[in-house]
C-alpha positions as CSV (number, residue, x, y, z in Angstrom):
1,X,-40.1,78.7,-41.6
2,X,-38.3,76.1,-39.6
3,X,-38.2,72.6,-40.4
4,X,-40.1,69.1,-38.9
5,X,-38.0,67.6,-36.2
6,X,-41.0,65.2,-35.8
7,X,-42.9,65.8,-38.7
8,X,-45.8,64.4,-37.3
9,X,-46.0,65.8,-34.1
10,X,-45.0,69.1,-35.1
11,X,-47.6,69.5,-37.9
12,X,-50.3,68.6,-34.9
13,X,-48.9,71.2,-32.4
14,X,-48.1,73.8,-35.1
15,X,-51.8,73.6,-36.2
16,X,-53.0,73.7,-32.5
17,X,-50.9,76.9,-32.5
18,X,-52.1,78.8,-35.5
19,X,-55.5,78.2,-34.1
20,X,-54.4,79.9,-30.9
21,X,-52.6,82.8,-32.9
22,X,-55.2,83.6,-34.7
23,X,-56.9,83.9,-31.5
24,X,-54.8,87.0,-30.6
25,X,-54.6,88.6,-33.9
26,X,-56.3,92.1,-34.2
27,X,-58.4,92.1,-37.3
28,X,-61.1,94.0,-38.9
29,X,-64.7,92.1,-37.9
30,X,-65.3,91.9,-41.7
31,X,-61.8,89.9,-42.4
32,X,-62.1,87.7,-39.6
33,X,-62.6,83.9,-41.0
34,X,-61.5,82.0,-37.3
35,X,-64.3,79.5,-38.5
36,X,-62.7,78.7,-42.0
37,X,-59.5,78.6,-40.3
38,X,-60.8,76.1,-37.1
39,X,-62.2,73.8,-40.2
40,X,-59.2,74.1,-42.3
41,X,-57.0,72.8,-39.4
42,X,-59.8,70.3,-38.4
43,X,-59.2,69.3,-41.7
44,X,-55.3,68.2,-41.2
45,X,-56.0,67.0,-37.9
46,X,-58.1,64.5,-39.0
47,X,-56.8,63.6,-42.5
48,X,-53.1,63.8,-41.4
49,X,-52.2,62.4,-38.4
50,X,-55.5,60.3,-38.1
51,X,-53.9,57.8,-40.9
52,X,-51.8,56.6,-38.6
53,X,-52.5,57.5,-35.0
54,X,-56.5,56.7,-35.7
55,X,-55.9,52.7,-33.5
56,X,-54.7,55.2,-30.3
57,X,-57.8,56.8,-30.3
58,X,-59.8,56.4,-27.1
59,X,-62.8,54.2,-27.3
60,X,-64.6,56.1,-24.6
61,X,-67.9,57.6,-24.8
62,X,-68.3,61.1,-26.0
63,X,-69.0,63.7,-23.5
64,X,-69.5,67.7,-23.4
65,X,-67.2,68.1,-19.9
66,X,-64.6,65.7,-21.3
67,X,-64.2,66.5,-25.5
68,X,-66.9,69.2,-26.0
69,X,-69.5,66.9,-28.3
70,X,-72.4,65.3,-26.1
71,X,-74.2,62.2,-27.1
72,X,-77.1,64.6,-27.9
73,X,-75.6,66.8,-30.3
74,X,-75.3,63.3,-32.9
75,X,-78.8,62.9,-34.0
76,X,-77.9,59.9,-36.0
77,X,-75.0,57.5,-35.8
78,X,-74.4,53.5,-38.0
79,X,-76.8,50.9,-36.0
80,X,-74.9,48.7,-33.7
81,X,-72.3,51.7,-33.5
82,X,-71.2,53.5,-30.1
83,X,-70.5,57.3,-29.8
84,X,-67.5,56.9,-28.9
85,X,-64.2,59.2,-29.7
86,X,-63.1,56.5,-32.2
87,X,-66.4,56.2,-34.4
88,X,-67.0,59.8,-34.0
89,X,-63.4,60.9,-34.8
90,X,-64.0,58.7,-38.1
91,X,-67.2,59.9,-39.3
92,X,-66.4,63.6,-38.8
93,X,-63.1,62.7,-40.9
94,X,-65.5,61.4,-43.7
95,X,-67.7,64.3,-43.6
96,X,-65.2,67.1,-43.4
97,X,-62.9,64.6,-46.2
98,X,-66.2,64.7,-48.5
99,X,-67.4,68.1,-48.0
100,X,-70.4,67.1,-46.3
101,X,-70.6,69.7,-43.9
102,X,-72.5,73.0,-43.5
103,X,-72.6,76.0,-41.6
104,X,-75.6,77.3,-39.4
105,X,-75.8,80.8,-38.6
106,X,-77.1,82.9,-35.1
107,X,-79.6,85.7,-35.0
108,X,-75.8,87.5,-35.2
109,X,-75.3,86.2,-38.2
110,X,-72.2,84.7,-37.3
111,X,-71.7,81.0,-37.4
112,X,-72.4,79.4,-34.6
113,X,-72.7,75.8,-35.3
114,X,-71.7,72.9,-37.9
115,X,-74.0,69.4,-39.2
116,X,-71.2,67.0,-40.2
117,X,-73.1,63.4,-42.3
118,X,-71.5,61.1,-42.9
119,X,-72.6,58.0,-45.9
120,X,-72.2,54.9,-47.2
121,X,-70.9,54.3,-51.0
122,X,-74.6,53.0,-51.3
123,X,-75.9,56.3,-50.3
124,X,-77.1,55.0,-46.7
125,X,-76.8,57.8,-44.0
126,X,-74.2,56.6,-41.3
127,X,-73.5,59.3,-39.3
128,X,-75.1,63.1,-38.4
129,X,-74.4,65.7,-36.2
130,X,-75.0,69.1,-35.0
131,X,-72.0,70.7,-32.7
132,X,-72.1,74.1,-31.7
133,X,-68.7,75.6,-33.0
134,X,-67.4,76.4,-29.1
135,X,-68.1,72.6,-28.9
136,X,-66.4,71.8,-32.0
137,X,-63.4,73.9,-30.8
138,X,-63.3,71.7,-27.4
139,X,-63.2,68.6,-28.9
140,X,-60.5,70.0,-31.9
141,X,-58.1,70.9,-28.6
142,X,-58.4,67.3,-27.3
143,X,-58.5,65.6,-30.0
144,X,-55.0,67.6,-30.6
145,X,-53.3,67.1,-27.3
146,X,-54.7,62.9,-27.6
147,X,-52.5,63.0,-30.6
148,X,-49.4,64.8,-29.3
149,X,-49.5,62.2,-25.9
150,X,-49.7,59.3,-27.8
151,X,-47.4,60.8,-30.2
152,X,-45.3,61.3,-27.3
153,X,-45.2,57.7,-26.1
154,X,-44.2,56.4,-28.9
155,X,-40.7,58.8,-29.8
């Protein structure tokens, strides 16, 4: 196992490669856990680099074409908050960190979408989104690319 030359950058880059490598493995269908792997990687990508690189996230409004998440995937967001990348990333981070997400299956009994929720300490809901798995993966890739670009700029 090789050491990190630039720990934050290497962590993000390796996480992206782990997801890509899993796709190339030959695994019996009953033993495929690509959604679990994606969520584990998503946790790492949202929590670890986000602590330092959060301020560098774009404030552009989410779009399915660019980020994989359509505004329609977000059914609720706190009043006066925009559906931008920075806010969405923060809410997704909170949802995952506090285990407030649920996987839903399709007619083939495969996980097809994930519901994310975020709440204030008072219990008031601040966010709810139902994101198809393919869209979540696109968002994860774009977020990873964004982190790596920003980290490269500041090397």
